[in-house]
C-alpha atoms as an extended CHARMM CRD file, in Angstrom:
* protein
*
        46  EXT
         1         1  MET       CA             16.8610000000       -3.0440000000        5.8530000000  PROA      1               0.0000000000
         2         2  PRO       CA             14.4280000000       -3.8720000000        8.8500000000  PROA      2               0.0000000000
         3         3  SER       CA             11.0790000000       -5.4780000000        8.4640000000  PROA      3               0.0000000000
         4         4  ALA       CA              7.6050000000       -4.1070000000        9.7940000000  PROA      4               0.0000000000
         5         5  PRO       CA              6.6190000000       -6.1500000000       12.6960000000  PROA      5               0.0000000000
         6         6  PRO       CA              4.1560000000       -8.8600000000       12.4380000000  PROA      6               0.0000000000
         7         7  GLN       CA              0.9930000000       -6.7170000000       13.1770000000  PROA      7               0.0000000000
         8         8  ALA       CA              1.9070000000       -4.1620000000       10.9780000000  PROA      8               0.0000000000
         9         9  LEU       CA             -1.5270000000       -3.6940000000        8.8440000000  PROA      9               0.0000000000
        10        10  TRP       CA              0.1970000000       -1.1590000000        6.7930000000  PROA      10              0.0000000000
        11        11  SER       CA              4.1640000000       -1.3160000000        5.7550000000  PROA      11              0.0000000000
        12        12  VAL       CA              5.6720000000        1.5000000000        3.3720000000  PROA      12              0.0000000000
        13        13  LEU       CA              8.9770000000        0.9970000000        1.4840000000  PROA      13              0.0000000000
        14        14  ASP       CA             10.5540000000        4.4140000000        0.1570000000  PROA      14              0.0000000000
        15        15  TYR       CA             12.8060000000        3.1340000000       -2.4880000000  PROA      15              0.0000000000
        16        16  VAL       CA             13.7370000000        7.1760000000       -3.1260000000  PROA      16              0.0000000000
        17        17  ASP       CA             11.7690000000        7.3240000000       -6.8510000000  PROA      17              0.0000000000
        18        18  VAL       CA              9.0870000000        4.7970000000       -5.7810000000  PROA      18              0.0000000000
        19        19  MET       CA              7.1920000000        4.1300000000       -2.4860000000  PROA      19              0.0000000000
        20        20  VAL       CA              5.1740000000        0.8850000000       -2.0140000000  PROA      20              0.0000000000
        21        21  HSD       CA              2.7140000000        0.6850000000       -0.1720000000  PROA      21              0.0000000000
        22        22  VAL       CA              1.5450000000       -2.8380000000        1.2690000000  PROA      22              0.0000000000
        23        23  MET       CA             -1.2710000000       -3.1350000000        3.2460000000  PROA      23              0.0000000000
        24        24  THR       CA             -4.0640000000       -5.6910000000        4.3550000000  PROA      24              0.0000000000
        25        25  ALA       CA             -7.3190000000       -5.9550000000        2.2290000000  PROA      25              0.0000000000
        26        26  GLU       CA             -8.9920000000       -4.4000000000        5.4560000000  PROA      26              0.0000000000
        27        27  ILE       CA             -6.9980000000       -1.3600000000        5.7710000000  PROA      27              0.0000000000
        28        28  ARG       CA             -6.9730000000       -0.7310000000        1.5530000000  PROA      28              0.0000000000
        29        29  ASP       CA            -11.2130000000       -0.8890000000        2.1250000000  PROA      29              0.0000000000
        30        30  PHE       CA            -10.8750000000        1.3310000000        5.0980000000  PROA      30              0.0000000000
        31        31  TYR       CA             -9.3160000000        4.2380000000        3.2660000000  PROA      31              0.0000000000
        32        32  SER       CA            -10.6830000000        3.7090000000       -0.2300000000  PROA      32              0.0000000000
        33        33  LEU       CA             -7.3990000000        4.5960000000       -2.1500000000  PROA      33              0.0000000000
        34        34  GLU       CA             -8.9520000000        3.6930000000       -5.5770000000  PROA      34              0.0000000000
        35        35  THR       CA            -11.5560000000        6.0140000000       -5.1280000000  PROA      35              0.0000000000
        36        36  PHE       CA             -8.9740000000        8.9030000000       -4.1000000000  PROA      36              0.0000000000
        37        37  TRP       CA             -6.4620000000        8.3460000000       -6.6870000000  PROA      37              0.0000000000
        38        38  GLY       CA             -8.4050000000        7.1150000000       -9.4780000000  PROA      38              0.0000000000
        39        39  GLU       CA             -8.4740000000        4.3350000000      -12.2150000000  PROA      39              0.0000000000
        40        40  GLU       CA             -5.4120000000        5.8600000000      -14.1750000000  PROA      40              0.0000000000
        41        41  ASN       CA             -2.4650000000        4.7220000000      -11.2650000000  PROA      41              0.0000000000
        42        42  LYS       CA             -4.2190000000        1.1400000000      -10.5150000000  PROA      42              0.0000000000
        43        43  ARG       CA             -1.9450000000       -1.6590000000      -11.2260000000  PROA      43              0.0000000000
        44        44  GLU       CA             -3.1820000000       -5.1310000000      -10.2140000000  PROA      44              0.0000000000
        45        45  LEU       CA              0.0100000000       -7.2410000000       -8.7680000000  PROA      45              0.0000000000
        46        46  GLU       CA             -0.5720000000      -11.4550000000       -8.3780000000  PROA      46              0.0000000000
């Protein structure tokens, strides 16, 4: 599987049934995804 280039600010991993979005804090703040999707789908990762 190809990896994202070093300058990528947002990468999407598609595993057919699940899509994983990996992004910088700045991009996450810019798009305000938490307000779009709401609290019920929020998962905190360490």
